[in-house]
C-alpha positions in Angstrom: -8.0 -39.0 -9.7 -10.2 -35.8 -7.6 -10.6 -37.0 -3.7 -13.9 -36.1 -3.5 -13.9 -36.0 0.3 -11.8 -33.1 -0.1 -13.8 -30.0 0.8 -12.9 -26.2 1.3 -13.2 -24.1 3.9 -12.1 -20.7 5.2 -8.8 -20.3 7.3 -8.9 -19.8 10.7 -6.4 -19.3 13.1 -6.1 -22.4 14.7 -5.2 -23.9 11.3 -1.6 -21.7 12.1 0.5 -24.9 12.1 -0.6 -26.4 9.2 -0.5 -22.9 7.4 3.0 -22.0 8.3 3.8 -25.9 7.0 1.8 -25.2 4.0 3.5 -22.0 3.4 7.3 -23.6 4.1 7.0 -25.7 1.1 6.0 -23.3 -1.0 9.1 -21.3 -0.2 7.7 -18.6 2.0 9.2 -19.7 5.6 6.5 -18.2 8.1 6.6 -18.7 12.2 3.3 -20.5 13.0 2.8 -17.8 15.7 2.7 -15.2 12.8 -0.3 -16.5 10.9 -3.0 -15.6 13.5 -2.0 -12.0 12.7 -1.7 -12.2 9.3 -5.1 -13.9 8.7 -6.8 -11.3 10.3 -5.1 -8.6 8.5 -5.7 -10.3 4.9 -9.4 -10.9 6.1 -9.9 -7.1 7.0 -8.3 -6.1 3.9 -11.0 -7.5 1.9 -9.3 -10.7 0.9 -9.7 -14.3 2.0 -7.7 -17.4 3.0 -9.3 -20.9 2.0 -7.8 -24.3 3.0 -8.6 -27.5 1.5 -9.1 -30.3 4.0 -9.5 -34.2 4.3 -12.6 -35.6 6.2 -10.6 -35.1 9.5 -10.6 -31.3 8.9 -6.6 -31.5 8.3 -5.5 -28.5 6.0 -4.7 -30.3 2.8 -3.4 -26.8 0.4 -4.1 -23.4 1.0 -4.8 -20.2 -0.9 -4.7 -16.7 -0.5 -6.9 -14.2 -2.8 -7.0 -10.8 -3.1 -9.4 -7.9 -4.8 -8.3 -5.0 -6.4 -10.5 -2.2 -7.7 -8.6 -0.9 -11.0 -9.1 1.7 -13.4 -8.7 -0.5 -16.7 -11.4 -3.0 -16.3 -15.1 -2.7 -15.6 -14.6 -4.5 -12.3 -12.4 -5.8 -9.4 -9.8 -8.2 -10.1 -9.2 -10.9 -7.9 -5.8 -12.3 -7.4 -4.6 -15.8 -6.3 -1.6 -14.4 -3.8 -0.4 -17.9 -2.7 -1.7 -21.8 -3.6 0.2 -24.3 -2.6 -0.9 -28.2 -2.2 0.9 -30.6 0.5 3.4 -32.7 -1.2 1.4 -36.0 0.0 -1.7 -34.7 -1.2 -0.8 -33.8 -4.6 -2.7 -35.4 -7.4 -6.1 -35.6 -5.3 -7.5 -32.9 -6.7 -6.9 -30.6 -4.0 -5.0 -27.6 -6.2 -8.2 -27.9 -8.3 -10.6 -27.4 -5.6 -9.0 -24.6 -4.6 -8.9 -22.9 -7.7 -12.7 -23.7 -8.4 -13.4 -22.3 -4.6 -11.4 -19.0 -5.9 -13.4 -18.4 -9.2 -16.5 -18.9 -6.9 -14.8 -16.3 -4.5 -14.3 -14.0 -6.8 -17.8 -14.0 -8.7 -19.2 -13.8 -5.3 -17.2 -10.1 -5.0 -18.2 -8.7 -8.4 -14.8 -9.7 -9.9 -14.5 -9.5 -13.6 -11.5 -11.4 -13.6 -9.3 -14.1 -11.5 -5.2 -13.9 -12.4 -2.2 -15.2 -10.4 1.3 -15.0 -11.3 4.0 -17.8 -11.0 7.5 -18.1 -10.6 9.7 -18.7 -13.6 10.8 -21.5 -11.9 7.5 -23.1 -11.5 6.9 -25.3 -14.3 4.2 -27.6 -12.7 2.6 -24.6 -11.7 2.4 -23.7 -15.4 1.0 -27.1 -16.7 -1.4 -27.0 -13.6 -3.3 -23.4 -14.1 -4.2 -23.7 -17.9 -5.7 -27.3 -16.8 -8.1 -25.2 -14.3 -9.2 -22.7 -17.3 -6.5 -20.2 -16.6 -4.4 -20.1 -19.8 -1.0 -18.0 -19.8 -1.6 -14.3 -20.2 1.6 -12.6 -20.1 4.8 -12.1 -17.5 4.9 -10.5 -14.0 8.1 -7.9 -12.8 8.6 -7.1 -9.5 11.0 -5.5 -6.7 11.0 -5.8 -3.4 10.2 -2.5 -1.6 12.6 -1.8 1.7 11.4 1.0 4.1 13.0 4.5 3.9 16.4 4.5 6.0 
């Protein structure tokens, strides 16, 4: 049952410890001290970081978004680049609130599509996204890019 006290707002530098903890749960360990600079860079580049918070303004979930202009679509495409709900807050509608906010953000930024990728091991996410109106449409292929020697 959704928790109607959950609201979504823009992430701020003071959320650094909560964001670092959420990124750790997602499998991306990040020092809290790095969060403010990364957050500023994301926003400066036209993206967004949103947090779902409870009545006490404590972050329960995190979502990061980017917007890309592409040649193959009639408008920009929005991407959810990270989405995580704190383990203790799952099944309360936090993720659904974040996806709804992502759709609104994409619409407000002139995007024609909202996409997300999910690791093969994330069966929970593979069930979650279609339930939020985001059906499976393909696969992602990726490689790490390292600085030249």
